[in-house]
C-alpha positions in Angstrom: 98.0 141.9 69.6 100.9 142.9 71.8 104.2 141.3 71.5 105.1 140.0 74.9 107.7 137.8 76.2 108.1 134.5 74.5 107.2 131.5 76.4 110.1 129.0 76.9 109.3 125.5 77.2 112.0 122.7 77.7 110.5 119.6 76.8 112.6 116.5 76.8 115.6 114.8 78.3 118.8 116.5 79.3 121.3 114.4 76.9 124.4 116.2 78.4 124.5 113.5 81.3 125.6 109.9 80.7 122.6 107.4 80.1 121.9 105.7 83.3 119.9 102.6 84.0 116.5 103.3 85.8 116.7 101.0 89.0 113.7 100.2 91.0 113.8 98.4 94.3 112.2 95.1 94.9 109.1 94.7 97.0 110.9 92.3 99.3 114.7 91.3 99.5 115.3 88.1 98.1 117.1 85.5 100.4 119.5 83.2 98.9 119.5 80.5 101.9 117.5 77.6 101.5 115.3 76.1 104.0 113.4 72.8 104.5 109.5 73.3 104.3 109.3 72.8 108.1 111.2 76.1 108.8 108.9 78.0 106.6 106.7 80.8 107.9 104.3 81.6 105.1 101.7 84.5 105.1 98.8 84.9 102.7 98.2 88.2 100.9 95.2 89.2 98.7 95.5 92.0 95.6 93.1 93.0 93.2 94.5 93.3 89.7 92.2 94.4 86.8 89.3 93.7 89.0 90.1 90.1 89.6 91.3 88.7 93.0 94.8 87.3 93.2 96.0 85.2 96.4 99.9 85.5 97.1 101.5 83.0 99.3 105.1 83.3 100.6 107.9 83.9 100.9 109.4 80.8 100.2 113.2 79.7 100.5 113.4 76.8 98.1 115.3 76.1 95.2 113.9 77.2 91.7 113.1 73.8 90.7 111.6 72.6 94.0 109.3 75.9 94.1 108.0 75.1 90.6 107.2 71.4 91.5 105.2 72.5 94.4 103.5 75.3 92.4 102.6 72.6 89.5 101.1 70.2 92.2 99.0 72.9 93.7 97.8 74.2 90.5 96.7 70.8 89.3 94.8 70.1 92.5 93.2 73.5 92.9 92.4 73.7 89.0 93.6 77.3 88.5 96.5 79.1 87.0 99.5 80.7 89.0 102.9 81.7 88.8 106.2 82.4 91.0 107.5 85.9 91.4 110.0 86.9 93.8 109.7 83.7 95.7 106.0 84.3 96.3 103.4 82.1 94.5 100.4 83.8 93.0 97.2 82.0 92.5 94.2 83.2 90.2 91.2 83.6 92.8 90.6 83.7 96.3 92.0 80.4 97.3 93.4 80.9 100.8 91.0 78.1 102.5 91.8 75.8 99.9 95.6 76.3 99.4 96.3 76.1 103.3 95.6 72.5 103.9 97.5 71.2 100.9 100.6 73.3 102.1 100.3 71.9 105.7 100.1 68.4 104.2 103.6 69.3 102.4 104.9 70.3 106.0 104.9 74.1 105.4 103.9 76.2 108.3 102.2 79.6 108.6 102.6 82.5 110.6 100.0 82.8 113.7 96.8 84.5 112.2 97.5 83.6 108.6 
């Protein structure tokens, strides 16, 4: 066997630098101004997560307790699970056709075509 150059591998972090917090940008900017339901222009999005469909509705500009109250009433009427993340409501399943009339009943509006 010949003796060639040693292979120099560097694996790990550079500790000489100060620790830095990793900050990832949010998907959307969170608006802190509150609006009444009639001034909302909501949209629907559909995503697949682990092979299951998730329906997203948003973006809401309500106080956190009001938003949670609306979510709770919708989950109860639809009989499904859901949560609020970044002022968007997430529902388990493809429920666009069922959610829309319930939100219109609560005076929310939708963008044209959604």
